[in-house]
DRENPA-3360 file (N, C-alpha, C; in nm, 2 decimals, always signed):
BEGIN
1 = MHAPFSDR = +0.02/+0.38/+2.41/+0.13/+0.35/+2.34/+0.18/+0.49/+2.28 ~ +0.31/+0.52/+2.31/+0.38/+0.64/+2.25/+0.40/+0.61/+2.08 ~ +0.37/+0.70/+2.01/+0.38/+0.69/+1.87/+0.53/+0.68/+1.84 ~ +0.57/+0.56/+1.77/+0.70/+0.52/+1.74/+0.76/+0.61/+1.63 ~ +0.68/+0.68/+1.55/+0.72/+0.74/+1.44/+0.67/+0.90/+1.44 ~ +0.76/+0.99/+1.40/+0.73/+1.13/+1.39/+0.63/+1.16/+1.26 ~ +0.66/+1.10/+1.16/+0.59/+1.13/+1.03/+0.61/+1.00/+0.95 ~ +0.56/+1.00/+0.83/+0.58/+0.91/+0.74/+0.72/+0.90/+0.67;
9 = QDAGRHLA = +0.79/+1.01/+0.67/+0.92/+0.99/+0.63/+1.02/+0.92/+0.72 ~ +1.00/+0.96/+0.86/+1.07/+0.89/+0.97/+1.04/+0.75/+0.97 ~ +0.89/+0.72/+0.94/+0.87/+0.57/+0.93/+0.92/+0.49/+0.82 ~ +0.95/+0.56/+0.71/+1.02/+0.51/+0.60/+1.16/+0.47/+0.63 ~ +1.22/+0.56/+0.69/+1.37/+0.53/+0.74/+1.38/+0.42/+0.82 ~ +1.29/+0.41/+0.93/+1.29/+0.28/+1.02/+1.27/+0.15/+0.94 ~ +1.16/+0.16/+0.84/+1.14/+0.04/+0.77/+1.24/-0.01/+0.68 ~ +1.32/+0.10/+0.62/+1.44/+0.07/+0.53/+1.54/-0.02/+0.61;
17 = AALQTYAQ = +1.54/+0.01/+0.73/+1.65/-0.05/+0.83/+1.62/-0.21/+0.82 ~ +1.49/-0.25/+0.81/+1.45/-0.39/+0.82/+1.45/-0.46/+0.69 ~ +1.50/-0.37/+0.58/+1.50/-0.43/+0.44/+1.62/-0.41/+0.37 ~ +1.72/-0.41/+0.47/+1.88/-0.36/+0.40/+1.90/-0.50/+0.31 ~ +1.86/-0.60/+0.33/+1.91/-0.71/+0.23/+1.87/-0.69/+0.10 ~ +1.77/-0.59/+0.08/+1.74/-0.55/-0.07/+1.82/-0.44/-0.11 ~ +1.90/-0.38/-0.03/+1.97/-0.27/-0.08/+2.03/-0.28/-0.22 ~ +2.04/-0.18/-0.30/+2.11/-0.18/-0.42/+2.09/-0.30/-0.51;
25 = RSDAIVLG = +1.98/-0.37/-0.50/+1.96/-0.50/-0.58/+1.91/-0.45/-0.71 ~ +1.99/-0.50/-0.83/+1.95/-0.46/-0.95/+1.81/-0.51/-0.99 ~ +1.76/-0.61/-0.93/+1.64/-0.67/-0.96/+1.52/-0.62/-0.87 ~ +1.53/-0.53/-0.78/+1.43/-0.50/-0.70/+1.38/-0.37/-0.71 ~ +1.25/-0.34/-0.67/+1.18/-0.22/-0.69/+1.08/-0.19/-0.58 ~ +1.07/-0.06/-0.54/+0.97/-0.03/-0.43/+0.85/+0.03/-0.48 ~ +0.73/-0.01/-0.45/+0.60/+0.03/-0.49/+0.53/+0.09/-0.38 ~ +0.50/+0.22/-0.37/+0.42/+0.26/-0.26/+0.27/+0.27/-0.31;
33 = LPRGGVPV = +0.19/+0.26/-0.21/+0.04/+0.26/-0.23/-0.01/+0.39/-0.21 ~ -0.06/+0.45/-0.30/-0.11/+0.60/-0.30/-0.23/+0.60/-0.19 ~ -0.25/+0.70/-0.11/-0.15/+0.82/-0.12/-0.05/+0.80/-0.01 ~ -0.10/+0.77/+0.11/+0.00/+0.76/+0.23/+0.11/+0.69/+0.23 ~ +0.11/+0.56/+0.14/+0.22/+0.49/+0.14/+0.33/+0.54/+0.05 ~ +0.31/+0.63/-0.03/+0.41/+0.69/-0.13/+0.53/+0.76/-0.04 ~ +0.50/+0.85/+0.04/+0.61/+0.92/+0.11/+0.69/+0.80/+0.20 ~ +0.62/+0.70/+0.25/+0.69/+0.61/+0.33/+0.80/+0.54/+0.22;
41 = AAEVAREL = +0.73/+0.49/+0.11/+0.81/+0.42/+0.01/+0.91/+0.50/-0.05 ~ +0.89/+0.62/-0.07/+1.00/+0.72/-0.13/+1.13/+0.72/-0.02 ~ +1.11/+0.71/+0.10/+1.22/+0.71/+0.20/+1.29/+0.57/+0.19 ~ +1.21/+0.46/+0.18/+1.25/+0.33/+0.17/+1.35/+0.31/+0.05 ~ +1.30/+0.37/-0.06/+1.38/+0.35/-0.19/+1.50/+0.44/-0.18 ~ +1.48/+0.54/-0.12/+1.60/+0.63/-0.12/+1.72/+0.57/-0.03 ~ +1.67/+0.53/+0.08/+1.77/+0.46/+0.18/+1.83/+0.33/+0.12 ~ +1.76/+0.26/+0.04/+1.82/+0.14/-0.03/+1.87/+0.14/-0.16;
49 = DLPLNLLI = +1.86/+0.27/-0.21/+1.91/+0.31/-0.34/+1.84/+0.22/-0.45 ~ +1.70/+0.22/-0.45/+1.61/+0.14/-0.54/+1.52/+0.23/-0.60 ~ +1.47/+0.19/-0.72/+1.38/+0.26/-0.80/+1.23/+0.27/-0.72 ~ +1.17/+0.38/-0.73/+1.03/+0.39/-0.68/+0.93/+0.42/-0.79 ~ +0.82/+0.35/-0.76/+0.71/+0.36/-0.85/+0.59/+0.33/-0.76 ~ +0.47/+0.33/-0.81/+0.34/+0.30/-0.72/+0.26/+0.20/-0.77 ~ +0.17/+0.14/-0.70/+0.07/+0.06/-0.74/-0.06/+0.11/-0.70 ~ -0.15/+0.14/-0.78/-0.27/+0.23/-0.76/-0.37/+0.13/-0.70;
57 = VRKIGAPS = -0.41/+0.13/-0.59/-0.52/+0.06/-0.52/-0.62/+0.16/-0.45 ~ -0.75/+0.14/-0.44/-0.84/+0.20/-0.36/-0.93/+0.12/-0.28 ~ -0.94/+0.16/-0.16/-1.03/+0.07/-0.06/-1.17/+0.07/-0.10 ~ -1.25/-0.02/-0.07/-1.39/-0.03/-0.08/-1.45/+0.01/+0.07 ~ -1.48/+0.12/+0.09/-1.52/+0.15/+0.22/-1.65/+0.09/+0.26 ~ -1.68/+0.05/+0.39/-1.81/+0.03/+0.44/-1.90/+0.14/+0.43 ~ -2.04/+0.11/+0.39/-2.13/+0.22/+0.39/-2.14/+0.30/+0.51 ~ -2.14/+0.25/+0.62/-2.16/+0.33/+0.76/-2.03/+0.39/+0.81;
65 = HAELAIGA = -1.92/+0.34/+0.74/-1.78/+0.38/+0.81/-1.67/+0.38/+0.69 ~ -1.67/+0.49/+0.61/-1.60/+0.48/+0.49/-1.45/+0.45/+0.52 ~ -1.40/+0.46/+0.63/-1.26/+0.44/+0.66/-1.22/+0.28/+0.68 ~ -1.32/+0.21/+0.71/-1.31/+0.07/+0.72/-1.32/+0.01/+0.59 ~ -1.20/-0.06/+0.57/-1.21/-0.13/+0.42/-1.28/-0.26/+0.43 ~ -1.38/-0.28/+0.34/-1.44/-0.41/+0.32/-1.40/-0.47/+0.19 ~ -1.30/-0.42/+0.13/-1.24/-0.46/+0.01/-1.15/-0.37/-0.06 ~ -1.11/-0.39/-0.17/-1.04/-0.31/-0.24/-1.03/-0.34/-0.40;
73 = VAEGGVHV = -0.99/-0.24/-0.48/-0.98/-0.27/-0.62/-0.84/-0.20/-0.67 ~ -0.76/-0.28/-0.76/-0.62/-0.23/-0.79/-0.63/-0.23/-0.96 ~ -0.51/-0.16/-0.99/-0.50/-0.16/-1.14/-0.48/-0.30/-1.19 ~ -0.55/-0.31/-1.32/-0.54/-0.46/-1.36/-0.68/-0.52/-1.35 ~ -0.77/-0.47/-1.29/-0.90/-0.51/-1.29/-0.90/-0.60/-1.17 ~ -0.83/-0.59/-1.07/-0.83/-0.69/-0.95/-0.92/-0.62/-0.85 ~ -1.02/-0.72/-0.79/-1.12/-0.70/-0.69/-1.09/-0.79/-0.58 ~ -1.08/-0.73/-0.45/-1.08/-0.81/-0.32/-1.19/-0.78/-0.25;
81 = LESRIISD = -1.27/-0.88/-0.17/-1.37/-0.85/-0.09/-1.33/-0.91/+0.05 ~ -1.36/-0.87/+0.16/-1.34/-0.91/+0.29/-1.48/-0.97/+0.33 ~ -1.50/-1.09/+0.30/-1.64/-1.15/+0.32/-1.67/-1.16/+0.47 ~ -1.58/-1.20/+0.56/-1.61/-1.19/+0.70/-1.67/-1.05/+0.75 ~ -1.60/-0.95/+0.71/-1.63/-0.82/+0.76/-1.76/-0.78/+0.71 ~ -1.77/-0.80/+0.58/-1.91/-0.79/+0.51/-2.04/-0.85/+0.59 ~ -2.00/-0.99/+0.61/-2.11/-1.06/+0.68/-2.13/-1.00/+0.82 ~ -2.02/-0.97/+0.90/-2.05/-0.92/+1.04/-2.11/-0.79/+1.04;
89 = LLIDVAEV = -2.09/-0.71/+0.93/-2.15/-0.56/+0.95/-2.29/-0.59/+0.87 ~ -2.33/-0.71/+0.84/-2.46/-0.71/+0.78/-2.48/-0.62/+0.65 ~ -2.38/-0.62/+0.58/-2.39/-0.54/+0.45/-2.45/-0.63/+0.33 ~ -2.55/-0.56/+0.27/-2.61/-0.64/+0.16/-2.55/-0.62/+0.03 ~ -2.58/-0.70/-0.07/-2.50/-0.71/-0.19/-2.51/-0.58/-0.27 ~ -2.62/-0.52/-0.28/-2.64/-0.38/-0.34/-2.55/-0.28/-0.27 ~ -2.53/-0.27/-0.14/-2.44/-0.18/-0.10/-2.29/-0.19/-0.12 ~ -2.26/-0.34/-0.12/-2.12/-0.36/-0.16/-2.08/-0.31/-0.31;
97 = ERAAAVAE = -2.19/-0.34/-0.40/-2.18/-0.30/-0.54/-2.15/-0.14/-0.55 ~ -2.25/-0.06/-0.47/-2.24/+0.08/-0.46/-2.11/+0.12/-0.42 ~ -2.06/+0.06/-0.31/-1.93/+0.12/-0.25/-1.81/+0.06/-0.35 ~ -1.82/-0.04/-0.41/-1.72/-0.08/-0.51/-1.73/+0.00/-0.63 ~ -1.83/+0.06/-0.68/-1.84/+0.14/-0.80/-1.77/+0.28/-0.76 ~ -1.78/+0.32/-0.64/-1.73/+0.45/-0.60/-1.57/+0.42/-0.62 ~ -1.53/+0.31/-0.55/-1.38/+0.29/-0.55/-1.33/+0.27/-0.69 ~ -1.40/+0.21/-0.78/-1.36/+0.21/-0.91/-1.34/+0.34/-0.99;
105 = RELAAYVR = -1.44/+0.43/-0.95/-1.42/+0.57/-1.02/-1.30/+0.63/-0.95 ~ -1.28/+0.62/-0.83/-1.16/+0.69/-0.77/-1.03/+0.62/-0.82 ~ -1.03/+0.49/-0.84/-0.91/+0.41/-0.91/-0.88/+0.49/-1.05 ~ -0.98/+0.49/-1.13/-0.96/+0.52/-1.27/-0.92/+0.67/-1.26 ~ -0.96/+0.75/-1.18/-0.90/+0.90/-1.17/-0.77/+0.90/-1.14 ~ -0.72/+0.81/-1.03/-0.57/+0.82/-0.99/-0.49/+0.77/-1.09 ~ -0.54/+0.65/-1.17/-0.47/+0.59/-1.27/-0.45/+0.71/-1.38 ~ -0.54/+0.78/-1.41/-0.53/+0.88/-1.52/-0.41/+0.99/-1.47;
113 = RFRAILPF = -0.44/+1.03/-1.35/-0.36/+1.13/-1.28/-0.21/+1.09/-1.27 ~ -0.18/+0.98/-1.22/-0.05/+0.95/-1.16/+0.03/+0.87/-1.28 ~ -0.04/+0.79/-1.36/+0.02/+0.72/-1.47/+0.06/+0.83/-1.59 ~ +0.01/+0.93/-1.58/+0.05/+1.06/-1.67/+0.19/+1.10/-1.63 ~ +0.24/+1.07/-1.52/+0.36/+1.12/-1.47/+0.46/+0.98/-1.48 ~ +0.43/+0.89/-1.42/+0.52/+0.77/-1.42/+0.45/+0.66/-1.46 ~ +0.49/+0.59/-1.59/+0.42/+0.47/-1.65/+0.44/+0.35/-1.54 ~ +0.35/+0.25/-1.57/+0.37/+0.14/-1.48/+0.50/+0.05/-1.51;
121 = PELRDRQV = +0.56/+0.01/-1.40/+0.69/-0.05/-1.42/+0.68/-0.21/-1.46 ~ +0.80/-0.24/-1.53/+0.81/-0.38/-1.56/+0.84/-0.45/-1.44 ~ +0.76/-0.55/-1.40/+0.78/-0.64/-1.27/+0.82/-0.79/-1.30 ~ +0.81/-0.81/-1.42/+0.84/-0.96/-1.43/+0.99/-1.00/-1.39 ~ +0.99/-1.10/-1.32/+1.12/-1.16/-1.25/+1.20/-1.06/-1.15 ~ +1.12/-0.97/-1.11/+1.17/-0.87/-1.02/+1.14/-0.90/-0.87 ~ +1.21/-0.85/-0.76/+1.17/-0.85/-0.64/+1.10/-0.73/-0.60 ~ +0.97/-0.75/-0.57/+0.89/-0.62/-0.56/+0.86/-0.60/-0.42;
129 = IIVDDGIA = +0.89/-0.47/-0.36/+0.86/-0.44/-0.22/+0.74/-0.35/-0.22 ~ +0.62/-0.39/-0.18/+0.50/-0.31/-0.16/+0.51/-0.24/-0.03 ~ +0.49/-0.11/-0.03/+0.51/-0.04/+0.10/+0.37/+0.04/+0.11 ~ +0.31/+0.02/+0.23/+0.21/+0.13/+0.28/+0.24/+0.18/+0.42 ~ +0.15/+0.29/+0.45/+0.19/+0.35/+0.57/+0.14/+0.28/+0.69 ~ +0.06/+0.17/+0.67/+0.00/+0.08/+0.78/-0.08/-0.03/+0.74 ~ -0.10/-0.12/+0.81/-0.19/-0.24/+0.76/-0.29/-0.25/+0.87 ~ -0.42/-0.25/+0.82/-0.53/-0.27/+0.93/-0.60/-0.40/+0.89;
137 = TGATIKAA = -0.70/-0.39/+0.80/-0.79/-0.50/+0.75/-0.70/-0.59/+0.65 ~ -0.60/-0.53/+0.58/-0.52/-0.59/+0.48/-0.59/-0.59/+0.35 ~ -0.69/-0.54/+0.33/-0.77/-0.55/+0.20/-0.70/-0.48/+0.08 ~ -0.64/-0.36/+0.11/-0.57/-0.29/+0.01/-0.44/-0.37/-0.04 ~ -0.39/-0.42/+0.07/-0.25/-0.50/+0.03/-0.28/-0.62/-0.03 ~ -0.39/-0.70/+0.00/-0.43/-0.83/-0.08/-0.46/-0.78/-0.22 ~ -0.53/-0.67/-0.25/-0.55/-0.63/-0.39/-0.41/-0.60/-0.46 ~ -0.33/-0.54/-0.38/-0.19/-0.51/-0.44/-0.12/-0.63/-0.48;
145 = IAAIRAQQ = -0.12/-0.72/-0.38/-0.04/-0.84/-0.43/-0.10/-0.91/-0.54 ~ -0.24/-0.92/-0.55/-0.29/-0.99/-0.66/-0.26/-0.93/-0.79 ~ -0.26/-0.79/-0.79/-0.23/-0.72/-0.91/-0.08/-0.74/-0.95 ~ +0.02/-0.75/-0.85/+0.16/-0.77/-0.87/+0.18/-0.91/-0.94 ~ +0.11/-1.01/-0.86/+0.13/-1.15/-0.91/+0.10/-1.18/-1.04 ~ +0.00/-1.10/-1.09/-0.03/-1.11/-1.24/+0.10/-1.07/-1.33 ~ +0.18/-0.99/-1.27/+0.29/-0.96/-1.36/+0.41/-1.05/-1.35 ~ +0.40/-1.15/-1.28/+0.51/-1.25/-1.27/+0.63/-1.21/-1.22;
153 = PRTVIVAA = +0.62/-1.15/-1.10/+0.76/-1.11/-1.03/+0.83/-1.24/-0.96 ~ +0.94/-1.22/-0.93/+1.01/-1.33/-0.87/+0.97/-1.34/-0.73 ~ +0.96/-1.24/-0.65/+0.90/-1.24/-0.52/+0.84/-1.10/-0.46 ~ +0.73/-1.13/-0.39/+0.66/-1.01/-0.34/+0.68/-0.98/-0.19 ~ +0.74/-0.88/-0.16/+0.77/-0.84/+0.00/+0.66/-0.73/+0.02 ~ +0.59/-0.76/+0.15/+0.50/-0.64/+0.18/+0.57/-0.58/+0.30 ~ +0.57/-0.46/+0.31/+0.64/-0.38/+0.42/+0.55/-0.28/+0.47 ~ +0.54/-0.25/+0.61/+0.47/-0.14/+0.65/+0.52/-0.10/+0.78;
161 = PIGSRSTC = +0.54/+0.02/+0.84/+0.58/+0.06/+0.97/+0.50/+0.02/+1.08 ~ +0.37/-0.01/+1.06/+0.28/-0.05/+1.18/+0.15/-0.14/+1.11 ~ +0.12/-0.23/+1.19/+0.00/-0.31/+1.14/-0.05/-0.39/+1.25 ~ -0.17/-0.46/+1.21/-0.24/-0.55/+1.30/-0.15/-0.68/+1.30 ~ -0.11/-0.73/+1.41/-0.02/-0.87/+1.41/-0.10/-0.98/+1.34 ~ -0.23/-0.98/+1.36/-0.30/-1.10/+1.29/-0.31/-1.08/+1.16 ~ -0.32/-0.95/+1.10/-0.34/-0.93/+0.97/-0.20/-0.95/+0.90 ~ -0.09/-0.90/+0.97/+0.03/-0.91/+0.90/+0.07/-1.06/+0.89;
169 = DGLLGDAD = +0.04/-1.15/+1.00/+0.08/-1.26/+1.00/-0.01/-1.35/+0.89 ~ -0.13/-1.31/+0.87/-0.22/-1.36/+0.75/-0.17/-1.36/+0.63 ~ -0.10/-1.22/+0.60/-0.07/-1.21/+0.46/+0.06/-1.30/+0.43 ~ +0.12/-1.37/+0.52/+0.23/-1.46/+0.47/+0.19/-1.57/+0.38 ~ +0.04/-1.58/+0.36/-0.01/-1.68/+0.27/-0.02/-1.63/+0.13 ~ -0.02/-1.49/+0.12/-0.02/-1.43/+0.00/+0.12/-1.37/-0.06 ~ +0.20/-1.32/+0.04/+0.32/-1.26/+0.01/+0.45/-1.37/+0.05 ~ +0.56/-1.34/-0.02/+0.67/-1.42/+0.03/+0.74/-1.37/+0.14;
177 = EVVCWVTP = +0.72/-1.25/+0.18/+0.78/-1.19/+0.31/+0.69/-1.09/+0.36 ~ +0.67/-1.08/+0.49/+0.61/-0.96/+0.53/+0.67/-0.89/+0.65 ~ +0.72/-0.75/+0.63/+0.77/-0.69/+0.73/+0.70/-0.59/+0.79 ~ +0.64/-0.59/+0.92/+0.57/-0.49/+1.00/+0.66/-0.44/+1.11 ~ +0.70/-0.33/+1.11/+0.81/-0.29/+1.21/+0.74/-0.28/+1.34 ~ +0.62/-0.23/+1.36/+0.56/-0.23/+1.50/+0.42/-0.31/+1.47 ~ +0.38/-0.40/+1.57/+0.26/-0.46/+1.56/+0.20/-0.46/+1.72 ~ +0.16/-0.35/+1.76/+0.12/-0.32/+1.91/-0.01/-0.42/+1.94;
185 = DDFFSVSQ = +0.00/-0.47/+2.06/-0.09/-0.55/+2.12/-0.25/-0.48/+2.11 ~ -0.24/-0.36/+2.14/-0.35/-0.27/+2.16/-0.40/-0.20/+2.02 ~ -0.35/-0.25/+1.90/-0.36/-0.20/+1.78/-0.51/-0.18/+1.74 ~ -0.55/-0.05/+1.70/-0.67/+0.00/+1.67/-0.68/+0.08/+1.54 ~ -0.57/+0.14/+1.52/-0.57/+0.22/+1.39/-0.43/+0.26/+1.35 ~ -0.41/+0.27/+1.23/-0.28/+0.30/+1.17/-0.23/+0.42/+1.22 ~ -0.32/+0.52/+1.24/-0.27/+0.65/+1.31/-0.19/+0.65/+1.42 ~ -0.22/+0.56/+1.51/-0.16/+0.54/+1.64/-0.01/+0.52/+1.63;
193 = GYEDFEPT = +0.04/+0.50/+1.53/+0.19/+0.50/+1.49/+0.26/+0.61/+1.47 ~ +0.18/+0.72/+1.45/+0.24/+0.85/+1.39/+0.20/+0.97/+1.50 ~ +0.30/+1.06/+1.52/+0.28/+1.18/+1.58/+0.20/+1.28/+1.47 ~ +0.25/+1.27/+1.36/+0.18/+1.36/+1.24/+0.13/+1.26/+1.14 ~ +0.01/+1.25/+1.14/-0.06/+1.16/+1.04/-0.17/+1.25/+0.95 ~ -0.11/+1.36/+0.92/-0.20/+1.43/+0.83/-0.21/+1.37/+0.68 ~ -0.33/+1.38/+0.62/-0.35/+1.31/+0.50/-0.23/+1.36/+0.39 ~ -0.19/+1.26/+0.31/-0.09/+1.29/+0.20/-0.18/+1.36/+0.10;
201 = ADREVEEL = -0.13/+1.46/+0.04/-0.19/+1.53/-0.07/-0.16/+1.48/-0.20 ~ -0.26/+1.47/-0.29/-0.21/+1.42/-0.44/-0.09/+1.50/-0.51 ~ -0.09/+1.63/-0.46/+0.02/+1.70/-0.51/+0.17/+1.64/-0.46 ~ +0.17/+1.61/-0.35/+0.30/+1.54/-0.27/+0.33/+1.41/-0.34 ~ +0.23/+1.33/-0.39/+0.26/+1.20/-0.45/+0.31/+1.25/-0.59 ~ +0.25/+1.34/-0.65/+0.30/+1.38/-0.79/+0.44/+1.43/-0.80 ~ +0.48/+1.51/-0.69/+0.61/+1.56/-0.69/+0.71/+1.44/-0.67 ~ +0.68/+1.34/-0.57/+0.78/+1.24/-0.55/+0.80/+1.15/-0.68;
209 = LARQPGAR = +0.68/+1.13/-0.75/+0.67/+1.04/-0.87/+0.75/+1.12/-0.98 ~ +0.74/+1.26/-0.99/+0.81/+1.33/-1.09/+0.96/+1.33/-1.08 ~ +1.02/+1.31/-0.96/+1.17/+1.31/-0.93/+1.22/+1.17/-0.98 ~ +1.13/+1.07/-1.02/+1.20/+0.94/-1.06/+1.25/+0.94/-1.20 ~ +1.35/+0.86/-1.23/+1.40/+0.82/-1.37/+1.27/+0.78/-1.45 ~ +1.27/+0.83/-1.58/+1.15/+0.79/-1.65/+1.03/+0.86/-1.65 ~ +1.02/+0.96/-1.55/+0.90/+1.02/-1.53/+0.88/+1.13/-1.65 ~ +0.76/+1.16/-1.68/+0.72/+1.25/-1.80/+0.71/+1.39/-1.72;
217 = A = +0.75/+1.48/-1.82/+0.75/+1.63/-1.78/+0.59/+1.66/-1.75;
% end
């Protein structure tokens, strides 16, 4: 499969085309998932003329394969575990707890770092568009949805440039709308959607947040 996006900015512009119904809505907001989802979300917000913020989520990585999410934690004390994956990989309770503790420490560090720049937004009665750079197991997105639902939004829209078709379809039970621009039959990794999939630096996230109204110096 040829990569459909040159980089995350290009992916964000494509994704915005599928979200035009939310353009310039006074009750809509775009939340990027750090780190990689934030530059995608920034392009979506710019194209749709919507405010940008973020929802801080950290995946719980499998002990033998840290890139594989067996769950996630999010702001507000939300924990999501992928019990099927944990069972399939024969991961015991102690290993899950250790991996979750690592994710919690990472989450706390990101909250201190990023919320010092841009406070958590008011989400009650708003249309919230959650943006990530791709969806694989869906664990981080599920944690994000749960954290946002606790804020009583009007609707929750999940949007990603690329994802597993089965995972994107499965999220319809949690979100009000799911937009996945590309769902390849041979999906194996989010990175296959990008020519340039270099990790997003914390500094890039900080710079994007600092440009938003309400950001602290």
